[in-house]
N, C-alpha and C positions, 0 to 999 in steps of 0.2 A: 458349467451349472450355474443358475440363478444364486445371487446373494441370499442367504437365508434372513439377514439382518442388516441392518445400516453398519453394525460393528463388523461383521462379517465383510461387507464390501469394503469398508476402511482399511481393514487387516490386508486385504488383498492388494489395494492400491499401494499402501505401504510396503509392500513386498516388493514393488516394482522399483527400479532405479529412484531415488529422490534427490541425487545429485543433479545438477543443471546438464542436461544433454543439448547443447545448442546445434541449430541446424533446422531444416525445414522439410527435407524429405521425409522423414517419419512422420511428422505430423500431417503431411499432404497424403502420404499412403493412409494413414489411419483414417482421415476423414473421409477419404474417396470410399473407404468400406463402409463407412456411415452413410453415404450417400450426399456427400458434400453440404451439411445443413448451413454452413456459412455462406454459401452463395445465395441465399434467399433473404439475408439479414441486411439492413441498412445498419452498419457500423460506425461508432465514433471510436476511434483508436487512440490511444493516450499514453506516451512514454514520458519519461524524465528521471530526474533523481529525486527532487523533493516536490510533494505535492499532488503527484499523478493519483494517488488514491482518493485524496480531497477534492481534487477537480472532477474525477468520475463520479463520485458521490453527488457533487453538485449538478452535473450533468443530467444524472438519473433523477434527481428528486425535482429538479425544475421542469424535466420533462413529464412527469408524473403528475405535477401541479396543474399542466396544460392538458392532463387528460388521455395522455398518450401512454400507451403500455410499455413497459420497459424491461430488459435485463441488462443484469450488471454482473462482471466477473472482475475480481480483484484479488491481490496475494500480497503479502501471506495473509493468514487468517490469525484471530486472536486466539480464540479455543477451540473451535468446531470447524471442520472441513466445510460444511454445508454453508458457512459465511461466503464462501467463494462462489457460490451461484444464488444469486437473489432474482425474483421474479415478481415485479411489481411491488419492489421494495420488501419484499418477505422472502426469508432463507427458505431454501428448498426444503421439502419434508423428508424424513429418513426414507419411507418407502420410494418415493419418487428417486431419491438419491441411489438406492440400492438397484432399482431398475435400470437407471442409467447406467451405473457402473457395470452391469450385467452386459448390457450392448457393446460397452467400449472395450470391455475385457475380451469379449468373443471376437470382436475386429480386431484387437491388438495381438491375440494369441497366433493367430497366421501370419504375423509379421516377421521377419528375420531379426530385425533390430527392435528390441522391446521398447515401447515408449515410456516414458518416464511418468512419476506421478503426477507431476504439473502439466503434462501433454495430455494424459488421460482425462484429468479433471477439466482442462479447457475444452476438450473434445465434448464432455459431458454437459458443459455450460452452453457450448454452441447447439448442440442437438435440442437442448431445453428450450432455449430461445426460439429456435425455428419451430418447433412442435407448438410454441404457444404462439406464435406469429407476431412476436413483439414488433411494435412500432421502431424501436430505437434499441439497438443492442449497445451497451458501452464496455468498451473492453480494455483493461488496463494491461499494459505490457509487464511481463513478469522481470525479465533480466535483460538490459540493453534495449534491443529492438530489432536490429538487421537479422539476427539468427534466432529471437525469441520465438516460442511456438505460435504465439498469438498474431505473428506476421504471415500468416497464411491467408488472413481476411482481406477482401477488398473493400477497403473503408470509403464511407461518404466522404470522410474527412479526418485529416490525423491533427495531434496536438502534442506540443512539446512544453514541458513545466520546466520549473529552474533546475537548471544542470549544476552539477558538482561532482567531486571525486567520490566513488563509491565503486566496490565491486572492481578494484582495478586489476586483479588477478585475473579476471574473465574479460574486462572491457578495455582496458590498455590503462598506462601509467599518468596521462595526462588529460586535461580537459578537453583537448582537442580530440585524443581517441574517443573520449567518452559520448561528445558530440556527434563523432561520426556513426557510432553505432546507435544512438538513438535515432540519429537522422535515416537510418535504415528502414523504418516505417513510411517513409514517403512514398507514394505511388505516381506514377504518370497521370496527369492531368487531375489529380486529386489535391484539392486546397490543403495547404499545410498551415497551421497556426503554431505560433510559439509565443511564449511570454517574453519580455526583455532578457537578453542574456549577456553574461561577460562578453565582450568583444571577440576574444579568442574563439569562444564556443559560437556566438553568433556568425563568425565568418565562415565556419565549416558548415554551419547549418544553410547559410546563403548558398554556398558552393555545392552542397549535396541536392539541395531543391533545384538549384540549375541543372545538374546532372541529370535528375531524374525527372526533370520537367514537369516539377510540381508547383505550382504557385504558392510563395511563402510570404505571409504577413506575420509581421511582429504586432502582438496586441499590447498595447500600454493600460495598467491597470485603472479601474474606475474607483478613485476614493469615495464615491459616493454611496456606493453599493452595501446594503446591510445584509449582511451574512450569520447564519445562525452558526459559525463557527468562529472561535477565537484568534485573534492576529491579523494584522495588516497584511500579511502575506495571502492570507484567504480571501481578501479583494483582487489581488492577482489572479488568484486559482479561478475565482467567480467570474471574472471578466473573460479569462480565456473559456471556460465553460459555456458562458453565453454566446460567445462568439462561435464556438464549435457547434451548438444547436444551430445558429442562423445559417452557418455554411455548409450543414448538413441537409438544410431545405426545409426546418422547421421555422414556421412563423410566429413569431414571440408576441404574447399578450401581456402586456406591464403588469397588471393586477395579479395574474398567473405567475409571472417571472418573481415578483415580490412575494408572494406567498411561499413558492418553491425555496427559495434563498433563504428566507427567516427559517422554515422548517428544517433546513439541511441538518443532520446530526451524523458524525462519524465516530464510532466509539474508539476511544483510545488514543484520542487526539487531542490533548489538554482537556480531558475529561474530569470532572469533579466526581468521585466514586464513592466520598465518605466527607461528613461535616464534622466537626466537633472530635478529633480535630480534621482540618482539612487534608484529604488526600487527593493528589492529583496525579492523573495518570497521563503519560504522552510518550508515542512510541518512536520518539527520535531516536536514530541509530547512527547518524553520520555527521560530521561536520557542518554541512549546510542545514542539517534538519536543527541540529543543537542551537545555532544560531538564532533560528526563527522561534525556537522554544524560549531563548533567553529575552527576545523581544517581546514575546506575549506576556512572560512572567512579570518582567518589569513594569508594564503597563498596567499589570492586574492590580486595582487597588486593594482588592481583599489580602494581597500578600505584603503591601507597603509597610515597611519597619518590622515584619515578623522573620525570625529566625526559619531557615529552611532546611530542612534534614532530609537528604536525597539517598534513594536506593537505585544503585545502578547495576545492572546486567546486559552483558553484551554478547553478541556471537561473532565468531570467527568470519573473517572477510571486511571487518570495519577496522578503523585505526582509533583504539581508545585514547591514545595520547592528544590526538587533534579533538577527538570528542570533549575530552577534558577541558582543554584550551578553550573552546568555544563556550563551555558552560561555566567558565572562570567568573565571568561578571555576577553570577548569582550569588557568590561568596557564601556556599552554604556552612553551616555551622558543623555538620558532620556529613561524613559520605561513606555508605557501607556498600561493598561490591558483594554482590550475590550471583548465583548461578541459578538459571532458569531450566526448565524440563527439555529444553531444545537440544537436540543431539550435537548443535555446534557451539554449544555454550561455551564461553570463555571460561577456565578455571578461575574462581574469585581471586586466588591467590596472585595470579598472573595478573588479572584485571586490576587489582588494588595496586600493586606496583606501578603499572601505568598511570593510574589515575592519581596517585601519590605525588607524580611528578609536578604537578598543578597544585593539588590540593594541600599538600603537605603530609597529611594523614589520611589514611582510608582503613576502615575497620573491614572485617569480613565475618559473613555469619551466613548460615541457612537462611532461606527466603523468608519461611514463616517467623523466625527469630527476629530477623533484621525488619520486618515490616512491623512486628508488635513493638519493637525497642523503639524504632522511629515514631510510631503512633504516640508512644507513652510519653517521648522527651518532646513532642510537639505538643501535646495536651498540656505538659506541666509549664513548657515556655511559652504557651500561646503562639506556636508556630504553625507550621504547615509541612507536609511529607509530600516529595515529588519522586514517583517512581519512573525510571526511564532508561533508555538504551537499547531496547529490543521490543518490538511488537508481540513477540512471543512471552517476553516477561511480563509485559503489560496485561495481555491476555491472561495469564495466569493469577494475577494479582486481581484483575477485574472479576474473575470467576469466584475467586475468595470472597470479594467483598460484595458483589452484586448478584452472584448466581449465574444462571443460564447454562446452557448446554457445554460441554467440554468433553473433547476425545481424551481417550487415555493414552494417546501417543502421538507425537509431532512429526511431521516429517524434517528434512535436514533445510527445504526451502520452500 
């Protein structure tokens, strides 16, 4: 039956498996039932550990600045599942979402192996992009690459952002394992681009590209680029994004490129959500992204000499000790561990014990109380609040401070 509303459609999706279901056969069967919408799309496919969402957002915004129609699918979302399907930069509407969910639900119902929440939403996105006949579909990999549901596309170009250790329980314990899984998106004859990588990871990418017969290019960052996202690492992401557009066959206009780069916004990535006191939101959730966050924060003149109050919530699958060690150079005055609404949230007490090994003392409190206390302390001390550790946590705080649509329930991934 057709979902009666967006919330009915969402509830039906969340009743599907929300843990990762790696493998491509299920997704291929689902898309075949839907007429294989992915075959009509010019796809830019992006994998990586750090910066793949930002890179995808840059590709989409620059493409739109050139006047090309776009589709963008990323994950996870901050507050609302509809964030995962953008058409020309606009989140898909509730009615359109419900209609797409109905079609995908009907197609999934006849399969012996039930598709996951993620697989169904990706199918919805590809169907939406094909029907809009977008000029470019920007598709961010969910988990890994080789066995990720997005790897059913036949891309015009593939990209690899900065690699690091994350989701090791699914992707393997070493950087070489991670690189091998990410390189699984390489396709025969399709250009593959990567930012500069650790030598061990780079060697794996070179080997994988040779085996796949995919021409691989490492793209050094252009330090002259002006990007509407904070941090030197965003110039690396932007350089990769521009190269991806060119290799996908899009001719660049320099004025449009500059406009697009300056206009890029990516919520929850070093975003100022409140002033007086300053409240910063950053979805850093692993060691690699935490290091990038430290670099951005230390270069932020608005934080120089001001005490910092950290509110941290993490989800299982990430290493809180490595995360805390990477954040240590910020020397926060106070750290508070909290739980988010995510079903995978770390218990605050366990998270606090792990963080305390680096920060010495770590409090725990319910999120609303922790945020209020941190803001009050920052106001008294002339300091700032930084909320980090999980995109879902950032989404929850962002909704409280800035409003916007929010789902009543979150998936595991």
